[in-house]
C-alpha positions in Angstrom: 88.2 119.7 100.5 89.1 116.0 100.2 87.5 113.4 102.4 89.4 110.2 103.1 89.0 107.5 105.7 90.9 104.5 107.0 89.6 101.0 106.2 89.8 97.4 107.5 92.0 95.9 104.7 91.9 92.4 103.6 95.6 91.5 103.3 98.0 88.6 103.2 100.1 87.2 106.0 103.5 88.8 105.9 105.3 85.6 104.8 103.0 85.3 101.9 103.0 88.9 100.7 105.4 88.4 97.8 103.6 85.3 96.5 100.2 87.0 96.7 101.1 90.4 95.2 100.3 90.5 91.5 100.6 93.1 88.7 97.3 95.0 88.1 94.6 93.1 86.3 94.6 95.6 83.4 98.2 95.4 82.4 98.1 91.6 81.7 96.0 89.8 79.2 94.7 86.3 80.0 97.6 84.5 78.4 100.2 86.6 80.3 98.3 86.1 83.5 98.3 82.3 83.1 102.0 82.4 82.7 102.6 84.8 85.6 100.5 82.7 88.1 101.8 79.3 86.9 103.0 77.3 89.9 101.8 79.9 92.4 98.5 79.0 94.0 98.7 82.1 96.2 98.9 84.6 93.3 96.1 87.2 93.5 95.7 86.8 89.8 93.5 83.9 90.7 91.0 86.5 91.9 91.6 89.5 89.5 92.1 87.3 86.4 90.1 84.3 87.5 89.6 83.1 83.9 93.1 81.6 84.3 91.4 78.8 86.3 88.8 78.1 83.7 89.1 76.7 80.1 91.0 79.0 77.8 88.1 79.4 75.4 85.8 81.0 77.9 84.9 84.7 77.4 86.6 86.8 80.1 83.2 88.6 80.7 81.3 85.3 81.2 79.4 85.1 84.5 81.5 82.0 85.3 84.6 84.2 85.5 83.1 86.5 88.2 81.7 83.5 90.1 85.2 81.9 90.0 86.7 85.1 91.3 84.4 85.0 94.3 85.0 81.3 94.9 88.8 81.9 94.8 88.6 84.9 97.2 86.6 82.8 99.7 89.2 80.1 99.3 92.1 82.5 100.0 90.3 83.6 103.2 89.5 80.1 104.3 93.0 78.9 103.7 94.2 81.9 105.8 96.2 83.3 102.9 94.3 86.5 103.5 92.8 88.0 106.7 90.9 91.1 107.6 92.5 93.8 109.7 90.9 94.1 113.2 90.5 97.9 113.0 90.3 100.6 110.3 93.8 101.8 109.4 95.7 103.9 106.9 98.6 102.3 105.1 101.8 103.9 103.7 103.0 102.3 100.5 106.6 103.0 99.2 107.7 101.9 95.8 111.4 101.8 94.8 112.4 101.5 91.1 115.8 102.2 89.7 116.9 103.9 92.8 113.9 106.3 92.9 111.3 106.0 95.6 107.8 107.3 95.8 105.5 107.0 98.8 101.7 107.2 98.9 98.9 106.9 101.4 96.5 103.9 100.9 93.0 104.9 102.0 89.4 105.0 101.2 88.5 108.0 99.0 84.9 109.4 99.0 82.6 108.4 96.2 80.8 111.7 96.9 84.0 113.6 96.2 84.3 111.7 92.9 80.8 112.5 91.9 81.1 116.1 92.9 84.3 116.6 90.8 86.7 117.0 93.8 88.5 113.9 92.5 89.4 115.1 89.0 89.5 113.0 85.9 91.5 113.4 82.7 90.2 110.5 80.6 87.0 109.1 79.3 86.1 105.6 80.3 84.8 102.7 78.2 81.4 101.3 79.1 82.5 97.7 78.6 85.5 98.1 80.8 83.4 99.7 83.5 80.9 96.9 83.4 83.6 94.3 83.8 84.8 96.0 87.1 81.2 96.6 88.2 80.5 92.9 87.9 83.7 92.0 89.6 83.1 94.3 92.6 79.4 93.4 93.0 80.0 89.6 92.9 83.2 89.5 95.0 82.2 92.2 97.4 85.7 93.6 97.1 87.5 96.4 95.4 90.7 94.6 94.4 92.1 97.3 92.1 93.8 100.3 93.6 93.2 103.7 92.0 96.4 105.7 91.7 95.7 109.3 92.7 97.9 112.4 92.8 97.6 115.6 94.9 99.6 118.8 95.0 102.4 118.4 97.6 101.6 119.4 101.2 104.7 119.7 103.4 102.7 118.9 106.6 101.6 115.6 105.1 105.1 114.8 103.9 106.4 115.3 107.4 103.9 113.1 109.1 104.3 110.2 106.6 108.1 110.4 106.6 108.1 110.5 110.4 106.0 107.4 110.6 108.2 105.5 108.1 111.3 106.4 110.0 110.0 105.4 113.4 108.3 102.1 112.6 109.1 98.8 110.9 107.1 97.9 107.8 104.7 95.0 107.7 105.7 94.1 104.1 109.0 94.6 102.5 110.0 92.6 99.4 111.4 93.0 95.9 109.2 91.6 93.1 110.6 89.7 90.2 110.8 92.8 88.1 113.2 94.4 90.6 110.7 96.9 92.1 110.7 97.0 95.9 107.4 97.2 97.7 107.3 98.4 101.4 104.2 98.9 103.4 103.6 100.3 106.9 100.4 100.1 108.9 99.2 103.4 110.5 97.1 102.1 113.4 97.5 104.9 116.0 94.1 106.6 116.5 95.6 110.1 117.0 97.7 109.8 113.8 94.7 108.5 111.9 92.7 111.5 113.0 95.5 113.9 112.1 95.9 112.4 108.6 92.2 112.7 107.9 92.2 116.3 109.1 95.2 117.3 107.0 93.6 116.1 103.8 90.3 117.7 104.8 91.9 121.1 105.5 94.9 121.3 103.1 94.0 119.3 100.0 91.3 121.0 97.9 91.2 118.3 95.2 93.0 115.2 93.9 93.6 113.9 90.4 93.2 110.4 89.1 96.5 109.4 87.6 95.7 105.7 86.8 92.5 103.8 87.4 89.7 105.8 85.8 87.6 102.7 85.2 88.1 101.4 88.7 86.9 104.7 90.2 83.9 105.0 87.9 82.9 101.4 88.6 83.1 101.9 92.3 80.8 104.9 92.0 78.3 103.0 89.8 78.3 100.0 92.1 77.2 102.3 94.9 74.4 103.7 92.7 73.1 100.2 91.8 73.0 99.1 95.5 70.0 101.3 96.3 68.8 100.5 99.7 71.6 98.0 100.2 74.3 100.7 100.4 76.9 100.0 103.1 79.2 102.5 104.8 82.1 100.8 103.1 80.6 101.2 99.6 80.7 105.0 100.1 84.5 104.8 99.6 86.8 103.2 97.1 90.4 101.9 97.3 93.0 104.6 96.5 96.6 105.4 97.0 97.4 109.1 97.2 100.8 110.3 96.0 102.3 113.9 96.3 102.9 115.3 92.8 106.6 115.9 93.3 107.3 112.2 93.6 105.5 111.1 90.4 106.8 110.7 86.9 104.9 109.8 83.8 106.3 107.5 81.1 105.7 107.6 77.4 102.6 105.8 76.0 103.3 104.8 72.4 101.1 103.8 69.4 101.2 101.0 66.8 98.9 100.9 63.8 98.0 97.8 61.8 98.1 99.2 58.2 98.9 102.4 56.2 95.3 103.0 55.1 96.1 101.7 51.6 99.3 103.8 51.1 102.7 102.5 50.1 105.6 103.3 52.4 106.8 105.9 50.0 103.4 107.7 49.6 102.9 107.5 53.4 106.3 109.2 54.0 105.4 111.9 51.5 102.1 112.6 53.1 103.8 113.1 56.5 105.9 116.0 55.1 102.9 118.3 55.0 102.8 118.6 58.8 106.2 117.2 60.0 109.8 117.4 59.2 111.0 113.8 58.6 114.6 112.7 59.2 116.0 109.2 59.2 117.9 108.1 62.3 120.2 105.2 62.8 118.7 103.8 66.0 115.5 103.6 68.0 114.4 107.1 68.6 113.0 108.2 72.0 111.9 111.9 71.7 113.9 114.2 74.0 111.5 117.1 73.8 107.8 117.9 73.2 106.5 117.8 69.7 109.1 115.3 68.5 108.0 111.7 67.6 109.8 108.6 66.8 108.5 106.4 63.9 109.4 102.8 63.0 108.5 101.8 59.5 109.9 99.1 57.2 112.8 98.4 59.5 113.9 102.0 59.7 113.5 104.6 62.5 112.6 108.2 61.7 112.4 111.4 63.7 109.3 113.4 63.1 109.1 117.1 64.3 105.7 118.8 64.2 105.7 122.1 62.3 104.9 125.0 64.7 101.8 126.2 62.8 100.2 122.7 62.9 98.8 122.8 66.5 97.3 125.1 69.1 98.6 126.0 72.5 95.6 125.3 74.6 95.9 122.5 77.2 94.6 119.8 74.9 95.9 121.1 71.6 99.5 121.3 72.7 99.6 117.7 73.8 101.7 115.4 71.6 99.0 112.8 71.5 96.6 115.5 70.1 99.2 116.6 67.6 99.8 113.1 66.4 96.0 112.5 66.1 95.1 115.7 64.3 98.1 115.7 61.9 98.8 112.1 61.2 96.6 109.4 62.6 93.3 110.9 61.4 94.1 112.6 58.1 96.7 110.1 56.9 95.9 106.8 58.5 92.2 107.3 58.9 92.1 106.6 62.6 89.2 108.8 63.7 88.7 107.6 67.2 91.5 106.0 69.2 89.0 104.8 71.8 87.1 102.6 69.3 89.3 102.0 66.2 90.6 98.4 66.3 93.5 99.2 63.9 95.4 101.1 66.6 97.0 99.7 69.8 98.9 101.2 72.7 102.3 100.2 74.2 103.3 101.4 77.6 106.7 102.9 77.8 107.8 100.3 80.4 107.9 97.8 77.5 110.6 99.8 75.7 111.2 100.7 72.1 112.2 97.2 71.2 108.6 96.2 71.8 107.6 98.7 69.1 110.1 97.1 66.7 108.9 93.6 67.5 105.2 94.5 66.8 106.1 95.9 63.4 108.8 93.3 62.4 106.4 90.5 63.2 104.0 91.8 60.6 101.3 92.3 63.2 101.6 96.1 62.8 102.7 98.3 59.9 104.0 101.3 61.8 104.9 102.4 65.3 105.2 105.8 67.0 107.1 106.7 70.1 106.0 109.8 72.1 107.5 112.2 74.7 105.8 111.7 78.1 103.1 114.0 79.3 104.1 116.0 82.3 102.3 115.9 85.6 101.6 119.7 85.3 99.9 119.1 81.9 97.7 116.5 83.5 96.7 118.9 86.3 96.1 121.7 83.8 93.8 119.6 81.7 91.9 118.1 84.7 91.5 121.6 86.2 90.1 123.0 82.9 87.5 120.3 82.9 88.8 118.7 79.7 90.0 115.2 79.1 93.1 113.8 77.4 93.0 111.6 74.3 92.9 107.9 75.4 96.1 106.2 76.6 98.0 109.5 77.1 99.7 108.6 80.4 101.6 105.6 81.7 102.6 105.6 85.3 105.3 103.4 86.6 106.0 101.7 89.0 102.6 100.1 89.4 101.0 99.3 92.7 100.5 95.6 93.3 97.1 94.0 93.6 96.3 91.8 96.6 98.4 93.5 99.3 95.5 95.7 100.4 91.9 95.0 99.4 88.9 97.1 100.3 85.8 95.1 101.1 82.4 96.7 100.4 80.6 94.5 102.9 77.9 93.8 100.3 78.3 90.0 100.3 79.0 87.6 103.1 82.6 86.5 103.4 
C-alpha cells in the first residue's frame, strides 16, 4: 500500500503567487525561459532555469548554473517572496482548462515505495537528464519539480477532498497567461491529515507516474548519494496525486529531419507496404487508434496501419510502437528514439500547426501526428512491468513550479 506524508512547503505569499508560478522547467528551453521571465524578477524560472541570469553561451549543465539556482532561491527567501509553512500540511491543487477541472493531492511520496515498485513507471530515463536534476536538488536542497502521479479512483478520497474544497477558501486562485486556472487549498487540520494518510495507506495499492520520471528517479538517487547525511525529508519527494477518472492524455507527435536518402516519391511508395496512404485536404488529427497523420512536402496524408503489421500485446498495440516498427526504423532508419538526434517530439498542446511550421521551415522533412495513449493503456503497461517507447504521453494541463516546493533539508537556508 502507498505511503504519503504532509510536508512543510516553501511557497509564495498569496499576492505573489501568479508572478512566481512558472511552467515546468522541462517544457521550456533556455531561450523560451528568458522570454517567459523577462520583466518578472519573481518568476520561479530564475531558480529552475537559472541559466537565464547568466551569459547565453554558458552550458546549461555548468556548475555555475546550479550555484546560481541556489543563490536565487536564497534571494527569494530573503526578499520574502517565498516562506516556509510553519507545519507539515497536505495541499489540494485544482487545475481548470477549457471548462474541465482536475484535482490532485500535493504530498510527499515515499522513496521506498518508488524503489520497491509500488510507484510504477512506464518510461525509461536518460542518465544526463537525471544528473541534471540530481545536481539541482543537491545544490539547492529543494525539489522544485512536481511529479505528476495517477491512482485508480477511490470514492472515499474523492469525498474527503471535495468536502474540504467546498468548505474552505483557497490560499491561491489565479488564471495564468495561458488561460489555465490554478487553485490551491491548504489542508492543515491534524485529524484530516491523519485520515488522508490512512486512506492512501489502506485503499491505494499502488500509484503510477504520469509525468516526471526523471524527477522521481533523481530524488531517489539523491537519497542514495547522501549516505549518512540522509534527512527525514529526503525520504520523500514532491508529488501531486490525481484520480485516474479526472485525467486525459494528449497526443505526443514526431518530426524527423530527413527521409534517410529517399525522395518524397520513393518514401511514399515505401510506406504502402505497411500502411494505406490517403491524401487529405487539411491537417489530420487521428480520430482512432492505428491511424496517423503525416505532413510531407506541404501535403497532409492519412496513414492507416494494416491489421497484420502489429501485435496485440500491451506494448505492440501502441501507436508509437506501430510507427516505430513499421516506419521510423525500417524506412527512416531511426533505430532508437531515445538517442537518435534526427527525431524530435512535439507535445499535442502545441497543435498541428507547429508540425507544419517545423517542416515548412526546412528544419524537419516530415511530421507525424498520433492518437493519444489512453490512461488504461498506461496502467496496463506499468502493471505488466514493461515501459512505453519514449515520449508516448503528454499530460495537460501542467502543474506550475514554484507554488509548492519540497525542501530536503540537506543544505542550510
